[in-house]
C-alpha positions as CSV (number, residue, x, y, z in Angstrom):
1,M,-14.9,-47.6,91.1
2,K,-11.5,-46.2,90.0
3,A,-10.6,-45.2,86.4
4,G,-8.1,-47.4,84.7
5,E,-7.4,-49.8,81.9
6,R,-8.1,-53.5,81.7
7,S,-7.4,-56.2,79.0
8,F,-9.9,-59.0,78.0
9,G,-9.3,-62.1,76.0
10,K,-11.5,-63.1,73.0
11,G,-15.0,-64.0,74.3
12,E,-14.4,-62.7,77.8
13,I,-17.3,-60.9,79.4
14,I,-16.8,-57.3,80.3
15,Y,-20.2,-56.9,82.0
16,R,-23.5,-58.8,81.9
17,E,-27.1,-57.8,81.3
18,G,-28.6,-56.8,84.7
19,D,-25.3,-55.7,86.2
20,P,-25.2,-52.2,88.0
21,C,-24.0,-49.3,85.8
22,D,-20.9,-48.0,87.5
23,A,-18.8,-46.9,84.5
24,V,-18.6,-45.9,80.9
25,Y,-16.1,-47.7,78.8
26,V,-13.8,-46.6,75.9
27,V,-12.1,-49.1,73.6
28,V,-8.4,-48.6,73.5
29,S,-7.6,-51.5,71.1
30,G,-9.6,-54.4,69.7
31,R,-13.4,-54.6,69.4
32,V,-16.3,-55.2,71.7
33,E,-19.7,-56.8,71.0
34,L,-22.8,-55.6,72.8
35,F,-25.4,-58.3,72.7
36,H,-28.9,-59.2,74.0
37,E,-30.2,-62.7,74.7
38,G,-33.1,-63.0,72.2
39,T,-35.5,-65.8,71.8
40,N,-33.3,-67.5,69.3
41,G,-30.0,-66.8,71.1
42,P,-27.6,-63.9,71.4
43,V,-28.3,-60.9,69.1
44,V,-25.4,-58.5,68.6
45,V,-26.6,-54.9,68.6
46,S,-23.3,-53.0,68.3
47,R,-19.6,-53.5,67.8
48,P,-17.7,-50.5,69.2
49,G,-14.1,-50.3,68.1
50,P,-11.0,-48.3,68.9
51,I,-11.5,-45.0,70.8
52,E,-15.3,-45.7,70.7
53,M,-17.4,-45.3,73.8
54,F,-19.9,-47.9,75.1
55,G,-22.1,-48.4,78.2
56,E,-23.1,-44.8,78.3
57,T,-26.8,-45.4,77.6
58,D,-27.3,-47.4,80.8
59,V,-25.4,-44.8,82.8
60,L,-27.5,-41.9,81.4
61,A,-30.8,-43.9,82.1
62,D,-29.6,-44.7,85.6
63,S,-30.7,-48.3,85.1
64,L,-29.2,-51.7,85.2
65,R,-27.3,-52.9,82.2
66,E,-29.7,-53.7,79.3
67,T,-27.1,-55.5,77.3
68,S,-24.1,-57.7,77.9
69,A,-20.6,-56.8,76.6
70,R,-17.9,-59.2,75.6
71,A,-14.5,-58.9,73.8
72,A,-14.8,-59.9,70.1
73,Q,-11.0,-60.3,70.0
74,R,-8.2,-59.5,72.4
75,T,-9.3,-56.0,73.6
76,R,-8.1,-53.3,76.0
77,V,-10.7,-50.9,77.4
78,K,-10.5,-47.8,79.6
79,M,-13.0,-47.6,82.4
80,V,-14.4,-44.1,83.2
81,P,-16.4,-44.0,86.5
82,R,-20.0,-42.9,86.3
83,D,-19.4,-39.8,88.4
84,E,-16.5,-38.6,86.2
85,F,-18.6,-39.2,83.1
86,M,-21.6,-37.2,84.5
87,V,-19.3,-34.3,85.5
88,W,-18.0,-34.2,81.9
89,M,-21.6,-34.2,80.6
90,Q,-22.5,-31.3,82.9
91,N,-19.5,-29.1,82.3
92,D,-18.8,-29.6,78.6
93,P,-21.5,-28.0,76.3
94,A,-20.3,-30.2,73.4
95,A,-20.5,-33.4,75.4
96,G,-24.3,-33.8,75.2
97,L,-24.2,-33.3,71.5
98,R,-21.5,-35.9,71.1
99,V,-23.2,-38.5,73.2
100,M,-26.5,-37.9,71.4
101,G,-24.8,-38.4,68.1
102,L,-23.4,-41.7,69.3
103,L,-26.9,-42.8,70.4
104,V,-28.4,-42.0,67.0
105,E,-25.6,-43.9,65.3
106,R,-26.3,-46.9,67.6
107,L,-30.0,-46.7,66.9
108,R,-29.4,-46.7,63.2
109,A,-27.1,-49.8,63.6
110,A,-29.8,-51.5,65.7
111,D,-32.4,-50.9,62.9
112,R,-30.1,-52.7,60.5
113,I,-29.7,-55.6,62.8
114,I,-33.5,-55.8,63.5
115,A,-34.0,-56.1,59.7
116,R,-31.7,-59.0,59.6
117,S,-32.6,-60.7,62.8
118,R,-34.5,-64.0,62.8
119,D,-37.2,-63.0,65.3
120,G,-37.5,-59.4,64.0
121,T,-37.5,-57.8,67.5
122,L,-35.1,-56.8,70.2
123,Q,-37.2,-57.0,73.3
124,G,-35.9,-55.3,76.4
125,L,-33.5,-52.9,74.6
126,G,-35.9,-50.0,74.4
127,F,-35.0,-49.4,70.7
128,G,-38.0,-50.5,68.8
129,N,-38.3,-49.8,65.0
130,T,-37.2,-46.2,65.0
131,G,-37.3,-45.8,61.2
132,I,-34.2,-45.5,59.1
133,A,-35.3,-42.4,57.3
134,F,-35.9,-40.5,60.5
135,L,-32.5,-41.5,61.9
136,D,-30.8,-40.5,58.6
137,V,-32.1,-37.0,59.0
138,L,-31.0,-36.8,62.7
139,L,-27.6,-38.4,61.9
140,T,-27.0,-35.9,59.1
141,W,-27.8,-33.0,61.5
142,F,-25.5,-34.3,64.2
143,R,-22.7,-34.9,61.9
144,R,-23.0,-31.4,60.4
145,R,-22.8,-30.0,63.9
146,R,-19.8,-32.1,64.7
147,R,-18.0,-31.0,61.6
148,G,-18.4,-27.4,62.7
149,A,-17.0,-28.1,66.1
150,E,-13.2,-28.2,65.5
151,D,-12.5,-28.7,69.2
152,D,-14.5,-31.9,69.4
153,R,-12.7,-34.0,72.1
154,L,-13.2,-37.0,74.3
155,S,-12.2,-35.1,77.4
156,Q,-9.3,-36.1,79.6
157,W,-9.4,-39.8,78.7
158,G,-9.4,-39.1,75.0
159,G,-5.9,-37.8,74.8
160,G,-6.9,-34.2,73.9
161,V,-6.8,-34.9,70.1
162,P,-9.4,-34.4,67.4
163,Q,-11.9,-37.3,67.3
164,S,-12.5,-37.9,63.7
165,F,-11.4,-37.5,60.1
166,Q,-13.9,-36.3,57.5
167,V,-14.0,-38.8,54.5
168,G,-16.0,-38.2,51.4
169,I,-17.1,-41.1,49.1
170,A,-17.9,-40.0,45.6
171,Q,-20.5,-42.0,43.6
172,V,-18.6,-44.9,42.2
173,N,-18.8,-45.2,38.4
174,N,-21.2,-47.8,36.9
175,D,-23.4,-47.7,40.0
176,I,-26.8,-46.7,38.5
177,E,-28.9,-46.7,41.6
178,G,-26.2,-45.9,44.2
179,A,-26.5,-49.2,46.0
180,W,-22.8,-50.0,45.6
181,T,-21.7,-46.6,46.8
182,R,-24.0,-46.9,49.9
183,A,-22.6,-50.4,50.6
184,L,-19.0,-49.0,50.4
185,A,-19.9,-46.2,52.8
186,S,-21.5,-48.7,55.2
187,L,-18.0,-50.4,55.6
188,L,-17.0,-47.2,57.4
189,D,-20.2,-46.4,59.2
190,E,-19.4,-47.9,62.6
191,R,-15.7,-47.1,62.5
192,F,-14.7,-44.6,65.2
193,G,-12.4,-41.8,64.0
194,I,-14.1,-41.6,60.6
195,V,-17.1,-39.4,59.6
196,V,-18.4,-40.4,56.2
197,R,-20.1,-38.2,53.6
198,E,-21.7,-39.7,50.5
199,L,-21.1,-37.2,47.7
200,Q,-23.3,-36.7,44.6
201,T,-20.3,-36.1,42.4
202,S,-18.1,-38.7,40.7
203,V,-14.5,-38.8,39.3
204,Q,-13.5,-40.7,36.1
205,M,-10.2,-42.4,35.2
206,D,-9.4,-45.4,33.1
207,A,-7.7,-48.5,34.5
208,N,-3.9,-48.5,33.9
209,P,-3.9,-44.7,33.3
210,D,-1.0,-42.8,31.7
211,Q,0.5,-39.7,33.2
212,S,-1.9,-37.3,31.5
213,Q,-4.9,-39.1,32.8
214,V,-3.5,-39.1,36.3
215,T,-2.8,-35.4,36.1
216,A,-6.4,-34.7,34.9
217,A,-7.8,-36.9,37.7
218,T,-5.7,-35.1,40.2
219,L,-7.1,-31.7,39.1
220,N,-10.6,-33.1,39.2
221,T,-10.2,-34.4,42.8
222,R,-8.7,-31.1,43.9
223,Q,-11.8,-29.4,42.6
224,V,-14.1,-31.8,44.5
225,L,-12.1,-31.2,47.7
226,S,-12.3,-27.5,47.2
227,H,-16.1,-27.6,47.0
228,E,-16.4,-29.9,50.0
229,P,-14.9,-28.0,52.9
230,G,-13.5,-29.9,55.8
231,L,-12.8,-33.2,53.9
232,D,-9.6,-34.9,54.8
233,L,-9.8,-37.6,52.2
234,L,-11.8,-38.3,49.0
235,I,-12.5,-41.9,47.9
236,W,-13.6,-42.5,44.4
237,G,-13.5,-45.3,41.8
238,D,-15.4,-47.8,39.8
239,V,-17.5,-50.9,40.5
240,H,-17.3,-53.9,38.1
241,A,-17.9,-57.7,38.1
242,D,-15.1,-58.5,40.6
243,G,-15.9,-55.6,43.0
244,Y,-14.4,-52.1,43.4
245,T,-11.4,-50.3,42.0
246,L,-10.8,-47.5,44.5
247,W,-8.4,-44.5,44.6
248,F,-7.6,-42.2,47.5
249,S,-7.0,-38.5,47.2
250,P,-6.0,-36.7,50.4
251,A,-6.7,-33.0,51.1
252,G,-3.3,-32.6,52.6
253,V,-0.2,-32.3,50.5
254,A,1.5,-35.7,50.1
255,D,5.3,-36.0,50.3
256,D,6.1,-38.2,47.2
257,E,9.3,-39.4,48.9
258,R,7.6,-40.6,52.1
259,P,7.6,-44.3,52.6
260,G,4.0,-45.5,52.3
261,V,2.6,-42.7,50.3
262,F,-0.4,-43.6,48.1
263,S,-0.3,-43.2,44.3
264,L,-3.1,-42.9,41.8
265,Y,-1.3,-45.5,39.8
266,L,-1.9,-48.1,42.5
267,P,-5.6,-48.4,43.3
268,L,-7.1,-50.8,45.8
269,E,-9.1,-53.7,44.3
270,L,-11.7,-54.6,46.9
271,P,-14.0,-57.7,46.5
272,G,-17.6,-56.9,46.0
273,D,-18.9,-59.4,48.6
274,Q,-17.2,-57.3,51.3
275,E,-16.5,-60.5,53.4
276,P,-13.9,-60.1,56.1
277,P,-11.2,-58.9,56.1
278,A,-12.3,-56.6,53.3
279,G,-13.9,-54.0,55.6
280,D,-11.0,-53.9,58.0
281,L,-8.5,-53.6,55.2
282,F,-10.5,-50.8,53.6
283,Y,-10.7,-48.9,56.9
284,F,-6.9,-49.4,57.5
285,S,-6.2,-48.1,53.9
286,V,-8.4,-45.1,54.4
287,L,-6.6,-44.1,57.6
288,A,-3.2,-44.6,55.9
289,A,-4.2,-42.5,52.9
290,I,-5.0,-39.4,54.9
291,E,-2.2,-36.8,54.9
292,P,-2.4,-35.1,58.4
293,Q,-2.0,-31.3,58.4
294,T,-1.4,-30.8,62.1
295,D,0.4,-32.6,64.9
296,A,-2.9,-33.5,66.6
297,Q,-4.1,-35.1,63.3
298,R,-0.9,-37.1,63.1
299,Q,-1.4,-38.3,66.7
300,L,-5.0,-39.3,66.0
301,Q,-4.0,-41.1,62.7
302,H,-1.3,-43.0,64.5
303,Q,-3.6,-44.2,67.3
304,L,-6.3,-45.3,64.9
305,L,-3.8,-47.0,62.6
306,I,-2.3,-49.0,65.4
307,A,-5.7,-50.2,66.6
308,A,-6.8,-51.0,63.0
309,Y,-3.6,-52.9,62.4
310,E,-4.2,-55.1,65.5
311,S,-7.7,-56.0,64.3
312,L,-6.4,-57.3,60.9
313,P,-5.0,-60.8,60.4
314,A,-1.3,-60.9,59.8
315,F,-0.6,-60.3,56.2
316,P,0.7,-61.7,53.8
317,E,-0.3,-65.0,55.4
318,G,-3.8,-63.7,56.2
319,I,-4.7,-62.5,52.8
320,P,-7.7,-64.6,51.6
321,V,-6.8,-67.1,48.9
322,T,-10.3,-66.6,47.5
323,W,-9.3,-63.1,46.3
324,N,-8.0,-62.9,42.8
325,M,-4.3,-62.1,42.3
326,E,-5.0,-58.4,41.6
327,Q,-7.0,-58.1,44.8
328,Q,-4.4,-59.8,46.8
329,R,-1.6,-57.7,45.3
330,T,-3.3,-54.3,45.8
331,G,-4.6,-55.3,49.2
332,L,-1.0,-56.1,50.3
333,T,0.2,-52.9,48.8
334,C,-2.3,-50.8,50.8
335,Y,-1.5,-52.8,53.9
336,G,2.2,-52.1,53.4
337,H,1.4,-48.4,53.0
338,G,-0.4,-48.5,56.4
339,V,2.5,-50.3,58.1
340,A,5.0,-47.8,56.6
341,T,2.9,-44.9,57.8
342,I,2.9,-46.3,61.3
343,A,6.7,-46.9,61.3
344,P,8.1,-43.3,61.7
345,Q,6.4,-42.8,65.0
346,E,7.5,-46.1,66.4
347,S,11.0,-46.7,67.9
348,D,11.3,-50.2,66.6
349,P,12.7,-50.4,63.0
350,A,11.0,-53.8,62.6
351,W,7.9,-51.8,61.4
352,Y,9.9,-50.8,58.3
353,E,11.1,-54.4,57.9
354,R,7.5,-55.6,58.2
355,A,6.5,-53.2,55.4
356,A,9.3,-54.4,53.3
357,E,8.1,-58.0,53.7
358,V,4.6,-57.1,52.7
359,Y,5.7,-55.1,49.7
360,N,7.8,-58.1,48.6
361,A,4.7,-60.3,48.9
362,A,2.9,-57.9,46.6
363,I,5.8,-57.9,44.1
364,N,5.7,-61.8,44.1
365,R,2.0,-61.6,42.9
366,L,2.8,-59.5,39.8
367,P,2.5,-61.2,36.4
368,Q,5.7,-63.0,35.7
369,G,8.1,-61.5,33.1
370,E,6.4,-58.1,32.9
371,L,8.5,-55.1,33.9
372,G,6.3,-52.1,34.2
373,L,5.0,-49.1,36.3
374,E,3.4,-51.2,39.1
375,E,6.6,-53.1,39.8
376,A,8.6,-49.9,39.6
377,L,6.4,-48.2,42.2
378,L,6.4,-51.3,44.5
379,R,10.2,-51.6,44.2
380,K,10.6,-48.0,45.0
381,Q,8.3,-48.3,48.1
382,R,10.3,-51.4,49.2
383,G,13.5,-49.5,48.7
384,C,12.2,-46.6,50.8
385,V,11.3,-48.7,53.8
386,L,14.6,-50.7,53.6
387,Q,16.6,-47.5,53.5
388,A,14.6,-46.2,56.5
389,A,15.3,-49.4,58.4
390,S,19.0,-49.1,57.5
391,E,19.2,-45.6,59.0
392,R,17.5,-46.8,62.2
393,R,19.7,-49.9,62.6
394,Q,22.9,-48.5,61.1
395,D,22.9,-51.6,58.8
396,V,24.8,-51.2,55.5
397,S,23.4,-54.5,54.2
398,L,19.8,-53.1,54.4
399,L,20.9,-50.0,52.4
400,E,22.5,-52.2,49.8
401,Q,19.2,-54.0,49.4
402,A,17.5,-50.7,49.1
403,V,19.9,-49.6,46.3
404,E,19.1,-52.8,44.4
405,E,15.3,-52.2,44.7
406,F,15.8,-48.6,43.4
407,R,17.9,-49.9,40.6
408,I,15.2,-52.3,39.4
409,S,12.6,-49.5,39.8
410,V,14.6,-47.4,37.4
411,E,14.9,-50.3,34.9
412,C,11.1,-50.9,34.9
413,L,10.3,-47.4,33.7
414,V,10.3,-45.7,30.3
415,K,10.8,-42.0,30.3
416,A,8.5,-41.4,27.4
417,S,5.5,-43.0,29.1
418,Y,5.9,-41.8,32.7
419,P,8.5,-39.0,32.8
420,Q,7.6,-37.8,36.3
421,E,7.8,-41.2,37.9
422,W,11.0,-42.0,35.8
423,G,12.6,-38.8,37.1
424,A,11.5,-39.5,40.7
425,A,12.9,-43.0,40.6
426,H,16.3,-41.7,39.3
427,N,16.4,-39.1,42.0
428,R,15.7,-41.6,44.7
429,F,18.3,-44.0,43.3
430,G,20.9,-41.3,43.2
431,L,20.3,-40.4,46.8
432,A,20.6,-44.0,48.0
433,L,23.9,-44.4,46.1
434,Y,25.2,-41.3,47.7
435,K,24.3,-42.4,51.2
436,L,25.8,-45.9,50.5
437,D,29.1,-44.2,49.4
438,L,29.2,-42.2,52.7
439,L,29.2,-45.5,54.6
440,T,31.5,-47.5,52.3
441,G,33.7,-44.9,50.6
442,Q,33.3,-46.2,47.0
443,P,33.8,-43.4,44.4
444,A,32.2,-45.5,41.7
445,L,28.9,-45.2,43.6
446,L,29.2,-41.4,43.4
447,K,29.8,-41.5,39.6
448,E,26.6,-43.6,39.3
449,A,24.7,-41.2,41.6
450,M,25.7,-38.2,39.5
451,A,24.6,-39.9,36.3
452,S,21.3,-40.8,38.0
453,F,20.7,-37.1,39.0
454,Q,21.5,-35.9,35.5
455,S,18.8,-38.3,34.2
456,A,16.3,-36.9,36.8
457,L,17.1,-33.4,35.5
458,Q,15.9,-34.5,32.1
459,A,12.4,-35.1,33.5
460,F,12.4,-32.2,36.1
461,T,13.2,-29.2,34.1
462,R,13.9,-25.7,35.5
463,A,11.1,-24.2,33.4
464,E,8.3,-26.7,34.0
465,V,8.9,-28.0,37.6
466,P,11.3,-25.5,39.2
467,L,11.0,-26.8,42.8
468,R,11.6,-30.4,41.8
469,W,14.5,-29.3,39.6
470,A,15.9,-27.4,42.6
471,D,15.6,-30.5,44.8
472,V,17.6,-32.6,42.3
473,M,20.2,-29.8,41.9
474,N,20.7,-29.7,45.7
475,N,21.1,-33.5,45.7
476,L,23.6,-33.3,42.8
477,A,25.5,-30.6,44.7
478,Q,25.9,-32.9,47.7
479,V,27.4,-35.7,45.5
480,L,29.7,-33.3,43.7
481,Q,31.1,-31.9,46.9
482,V,31.8,-35.4,48.3
483,Y,33.3,-36.6,45.0
484,G,35.3,-33.3,44.6
485,D,36.7,-33.8,48.1
486,Q,37.6,-37.5,47.4
487,V,39.5,-36.7,44.2
488,K,40.8,-33.4,45.5
489,S,39.4,-31.5,42.5
490,P,38.6,-27.7,42.9
491,E,36.9,-27.9,39.5
492,V,34.3,-30.4,40.7
493,L,33.8,-28.4,43.9
494,E,33.1,-25.3,41.8
495,R,30.4,-27.3,40.1
496,A,29.0,-28.1,43.5
497,V,29.0,-24.5,44.5
498,D,27.2,-23.5,41.2
499,A,24.6,-26.3,41.7
500,C,23.8,-25.0,45.2
501,R,23.4,-21.4,44.1
502,A,21.1,-22.6,41.3
503,A,19.0,-24.5,43.8
504,L,18.8,-21.5,46.1
505,E,17.1,-19.5,43.3
506,F,14.0,-21.5,44.0
507,R,14.6,-22.8,47.5
508,Q,13.7,-19.5,49.3
509,R,13.8,-19.1,53.0
510,E,10.3,-17.7,53.3
511,R,8.7,-20.4,51.2
512,T,10.7,-23.5,52.1
513,P,12.8,-22.7,55.1
514,L,14.1,-26.3,55.7
515,G,14.9,-26.7,52.0
516,W,16.7,-23.4,52.0
517,A,18.6,-24.3,55.1
518,G,19.7,-27.6,53.6
519,S,21.0,-25.9,50.5
520,Q,22.8,-23.3,52.6
521,N,24.4,-26.0,54.6
522,T,25.5,-27.8,51.4
523,L,26.8,-24.5,49.9
524,G,28.8,-23.8,53.1
525,T,30.5,-27.2,52.9
526,A,31.2,-26.9,49.2
527,L,32.8,-23.4,49.7
528,F,34.8,-24.7,52.7
529,L,36.2,-27.7,50.8
530,L,37.0,-25.4,47.8
531,D,39.2,-23.2,50.0
532,K,40.6,-26.3,51.7
533,H,41.9,-27.8,48.5
534,R,43.1,-24.4,47.1
535,Q,44.8,-23.5,50.3
536,S,43.0,-20.2,50.4
537,T,40.6,-18.2,52.6
538,E,38.7,-16.6,49.7
539,H,35.3,-18.3,50.4
540,L,35.5,-18.9,54.1
541,D,33.4,-15.8,55.1
542,E,30.7,-16.8,52.6
543,A,30.8,-20.4,54.0
544,A,30.4,-19.1,57.5
545,A,27.4,-16.9,56.5
546,A,25.8,-19.9,54.8
547,Y,26.2,-22.1,57.9
548,T,25.0,-19.3,60.2
549,G,21.8,-18.9,58.1
550,A,21.1,-22.6,58.1
551,L,21.7,-22.8,61.9
552,E,19.2,-20.0,62.5
553,V,16.5,-21.8,60.5
554,Y,17.2,-25.2,62.1
555,R,16.9,-23.7,65.6
556,Q,13.7,-21.9,64.7
557,M,12.1,-25.0,63.2
558,G,13.2,-27.3,66.1
559,A,15.4,-29.4,63.8
560,S,18.0,-30.2,66.5
561,K,20.0,-32.9,64.6
562,Q,20.4,-30.6,61.6
563,A,21.3,-27.7,63.8
564,A,24.0,-29.7,65.5
565,V,25.6,-30.5,62.1
566,A,25.4,-26.9,61.0
567,E,26.9,-25.7,64.3
568,K,29.8,-28.2,63.9
569,N,30.4,-27.2,60.3
570,L,30.5,-23.5,61.3
571,A,33.0,-24.2,64.0
572,H,35.3,-26.0,61.4
573,V,35.1,-22.9,59.2
574,E,35.9,-20.5,62.0
575,R,38.8,-22.6,63.2
576,L,40.3,-22.8,59.7
577,N,39.8,-19.1,59.1
578,K,41.6,-18.3,62.3
579,I,44.5,-20.7,61.6
580,R,45.1,-19.3,58.1
581,S,44.7,-15.7,59.3
582,E,47.5,-16.3,61.8
583,R,49.7,-17.7,59.1
584,R,49.5,-14.7,56.9
585,V,52.7,-12.6,56.7
586,V,52.6,-9.0,55.8
587,M,55.4,-8.3,53.4
588,P,57.4,-5.0,53.7
589,D,57.2,-2.6,50.9
590,W,60.9,-3.2,49.9
591,A,60.3,-6.9,49.6
592,G,59.0,-6.5,46.1
593,D,62.0,-4.5,44.8
């Protein structure tokens, strides 16, 4: 048998009980059901999902197939011939440990099914009643071993990327005996790519928190993550009459300006009955909330998100009408975050537009007539994905829609209640106005952008948040240089130069190389334009030095597009410097007499 991929429709048989064992399978997308014909009909014993292996037990036992396998939905699998699988087992010391861990997980799943099955037995499978407690001990040991093996891989057919993210679930508040926490963890138990740890700690935060409560909760979650080495994500929250209120705290540093970034102000309200698609949506949300810290993690997250997306019904149409409005709204929000997280690595801008559609559905489920923080954050997210779609499609109308979303976001917020979110919304609004002016040439947009940045500087002060202050100052410098060029004002361009130099006090090359390079590029342009409108060469050497520094960093960091811009700007400066040098006339000494 040759290695390769094959697609199966829903219900289509992959192999039957009693067939020869000529291959091991890996799910590429979709989900598979392994089942046995019991006395009362088929009994499903396992449901392997994306990037999960199945059929390996029969190969290792060198026996005929002891179960049948069928596609639970439209599914694509990769077939690994028996000989290749056995070579991997013999040559990779970690392979045996990995397969043994999978077997233990499958035994544990089988015990749960036995407990629920009508005839109470699974004859012919060789499982028997293994005992949950014994399996828990073994599974804990295997997971601990896997956590210590950072090179855990699925050999050549696994893509050469890490195989799992480590997710910690804190004890949910109001869960006296821990049953609700265990039930929540069980939603991730059989999801490949996720290794779950149930933690003994808990994190407290009130519903509808203010900024001080969110800040305190953020500090608490950082402490938990620091005491739980290896975790990629911490899940925590409350349980109540309607189900769960859940928050996600990643170990990686989140970019607040990234489309799809999770916020502690926007939890996921998950129904307590856990009926589909609650489990699949929870899994999708968990994957999207992780902030990858390496390229390999980003690749793994993207693969898992795509597969999880395909297993969910199409939202917003597929959101259950039995969920209350808050559950629908927060579920759509997290789904939108997942789609927006997928989008940057896909060439089709329709992913961003899909996210915008889902965010809009969430906005439509807000209480009518109430402007507030939740709408502000949803509008901001929708504006972010529309702006990203605009950049991909070169479509001004999409950017105009984004600007309106950011405008509403600003109007929904009160500085006194949420100063950081208020400042961030003004900063994002100013940037969108600036980019719209670049495409349409409307000076009025630049004036509005400058006012918005000045507002952001009221929230992000130099003393309290110097890096955020420097970011806004850099944005303000960009707007000032364009506006100064449009109105031919050296005074405005001098303000742009001053703003750049102020930003560079905190945007240092060693700490934030790309930020430093961006400010150097802006500084070079402001100096160049200042000399252009003054008909002088006073600042051209400094402009050339700024562009040269930016170009060095961009090339070192592999930022080819930014490097091309800096190189083009440097060429303009050198050409202007040469022209004006040639025009200089040295006056004779007697000319002044």
